[in-house]
C-alpha positions in Angstrom: 0.1 0.0 0.0 2.7 2.5 0.7 4.7 1.9 -2.2 1.4 2.5 -4.3 0.7 5.9 -2.6 3.9 7.2 -2.4 4.7 6.7 -6.3 1.9 8.7 -7.8 2.0 11.5 -4.9 5.8 12.1 -6.0 4.2 12.3 -9.4 1.4 14.4 -9.0 3.5 16.7 -6.8 5.5 17.8 -9.4 3.6 16.5 -12.6 6.6 17.5 -15.4 10.2 16.7 -15.7 12.0 19.9 -16.2 12.1 23.7 -16.6 13.5 26.2 -18.7 17.0 27.7 -18.6 18.5 31.0 -18.7 18.0 33.0 -21.5 20.3 31.7 -24.8 22.9 33.5 -26.6 22.7 34.7 -30.1 20.4 32.2 -32.3 21.4 29.1 -30.7 18.7 26.2 -29.5 17.1 27.1 -26.2 18.3 25.1 -23.6 16.1 23.6 -21.4 16.4 21.9 -17.6 14.4 19.1 -19.4 15.2 16.2 -21.7 13.8 17.5 -24.6 15.3 15.6 -28.0 13.6 12.8 -29.4 15.2 9.4 -28.1 16.4 11.2 -24.8 16.5 8.2 -22.0 17.3 8.8 -18.3 18.0 5.5 -16.1 16.7 6.2 -12.6 16.7 4.5 -9.5 14.1 4.6 -6.6 15.1 3.8 -3.3 13.0 3.2 -0.5 14.7 2.0 2.7 16.6 -1.1 1.7 14.4 -1.6 -1.4 15.1 -0.2 -5.1 13.8 -0.4 -8.4 14.8 1.0 -11.8 12.9 2.8 -14.8 13.6 4.4 -17.9 11.9 8.1 -18.7 12.2 8.3 -22.6 11.2 11.3 -25.0 9.3 10.1 -27.8 8.3 13.2 -29.4 9.5 17.3 -29.4 7.5 20.0 -31.1 7.8 23.6 -31.2 4.6 25.7 -30.5 5.3 28.9 -31.1 7.8 30.2 -28.6 7.4 27.2 -26.5 8.5 23.3 -26.7 6.0 20.5 -26.4 7.6 17.7 -25.2 5.9 13.9 -25.0 7.6 11.6 -22.5 6.7 8.0 -21.2 7.8 5.6 -18.6 9.3 2.1 -19.2 9.9 -0.5 -16.5 10.3 -4.1 -16.5 8.7 -4.3 -20.1 5.6 -2.1 -19.5 5.2 1.6 -20.8 3.2 4.0 -19.4 0.7 6.2 -21.0 2.5 9.3 -22.3 2.3 12.9 -21.0 3.2 16.1 -22.3 4.7 19.2 -20.9 4.9 22.7 -22.3 8.3 24.7 -21.8 8.9 28.2 -22.8 10.8 31.5 -21.1 7.5 32.0 -18.9 8.0 28.3 -17.1 6.6 25.1 -17.3 3.2 23.2 -17.4 2.0 20.1 -17.7 -0.5 20.4 -20.4 -1.9 16.6 -21.1 -1.8 12.9 -20.2 -2.7 10.1 -22.0 -5.6 11.2 -24.2 -6.8 13.8 -21.8 -6.1 17.5 -22.2 -6.0 19.4 -19.1 -8.7 22.4 -18.7 -6.0 24.3 -16.8 -2.7 23.4 -17.6 -0.7 22.9 -14.3 2.3 24.9 -13.6 5.1 23.5 -11.6 7.6 26.4 -12.1 7.6 30.2 -12.8 10.2 31.7 -14.8 12.7 33.6 -14.5 14.0 31.5 -11.7 14.4 33.6 -8.5 15.6 32.1 -5.3 12.4 32.5 -2.8 9.6 32.9 -5.4 6.7 30.9 -4.7 3.5 29.9 -6.3 0.7 27.3 -5.9 -0.7 24.7 -8.5 -3.8 22.9 -7.5 -4.1 19.1 -8.5 -6.4 16.0 -7.7 -4.8 12.7 -5.7 -7.2 9.8 -5.4 -10.1 12.1 -5.5 -9.2 14.6 -3.1 -8.3 18.2 -4.5 -4.9 19.1 -3.3 -2.7 22.4 -3.5 1.0 22.2 -4.0 2.8 25.2 -2.7 6.2 25.7 -4.8 9.3 27.3 -3.7 12.3 28.2 -6.0 14.8 27.4 -3.4 18.1 28.1 -5.2 21.2 26.3 -7.3 23.0 23.8 -5.8 25.8 21.2 -7.1 24.3 17.8 -6.8 26.2 14.7 -7.5 24.5 11.3 -8.3 25.6 8.1 -10.3 25.3 9.7 -13.7 28.0 12.4 -12.4 27.8 16.0 -10.9 25.5 18.5 -12.0 24.7 22.1 -11.2 21.1 22.5 -10.7 18.1 24.4 -9.8 16.4 23.3 -6.7 12.4 23.4 -6.3 10.5 22.3 -3.6 6.6 21.4 -3.0 4.4 21.1 0.0 1.2 19.2 0.0 -1.1 18.6 2.8 -2.5 15.0 1.6 -5.1 13.4 3.9 -4.1 15.5 6.9 -0.5 14.8 6.5 2.1 17.3 5.0 4.7 16.1 2.3 7.6 17.7 1.0 9.0 16.8 -2.5 12.5 18.4 -3.7 13.8 18.0 -7.1 17.1 19.1 -8.4 17.0 20.1 -12.4 19.9 20.2 -14.6 20.2 22.0 -18.2 19.5 19.7 -20.8 19.1 16.8 -18.5 15.9 17.7 -16.3 15.6 15.4 -12.9 18.8 14.4 -11.5 17.6 13.9 -8.0 14.3 13.8 -6.1 13.4 13.4 -2.7 10.0 12.7 -1.2 9.9 13.4 2.9 6.7 13.2 5.5 5.8 15.2 8.1 9.0 14.4 10.0 11.0 15.6 7.2 12.6 12.2 6.8 13.2 11.3 3.1 10.7 8.2 2.5 11.6 8.0 -1.3 15.0 9.1 -2.9 15.2 8.9 -6.6 18.6 9.2 -8.4 20.0 9.8 -12.1 21.8 6.6 -12.9 22.5 7.3 -16.6 21.6 9.9 -19.4 21.6 8.9 -23.1 21.3 11.8 -25.4 18.8 11.1 -28.4 18.6 13.3 -31.7 21.5 15.7 -32.3 
């Protein structure tokens, strides 16, 4: 039961896999804090106490939409593939806009740009029939080392009150790659789930 609740909760809090980087120079392509090229694959490991499991996140489509980019991703684990979901990234932030065949009436904002330490915002979502409001904070920049290497990351925190319990999710996001580490903690602030990037395989050049 614990694994069934913690996994979906982590996905719901952030609802996406990246944010946009600083403005680019010249006419070079935008550098997102998000894997955004078709074929990009990120191997992750979830750690819950003495248990662990691996899965792959894969970009299957990336299309420009005006000044934004629509990136479609899916999760592959043990031969099973999840329904795809779509994220929209621009210089104004990142929103999850669709999942499976459904398009959200109100896109879910997971980051506001430009990125300034201390900025806060709120995003509502539904979790097991309960309407939840996640309160996000731009917590700053940090160097993070994981099995895939060392990355300069933006740190974003989200707090949610779920069935009377406060949950805090922290993600570290790196340019071009997206999430390199994530921690989900309960009311006692002890991490109950830690996810780390084990490898990154770039797709189309």
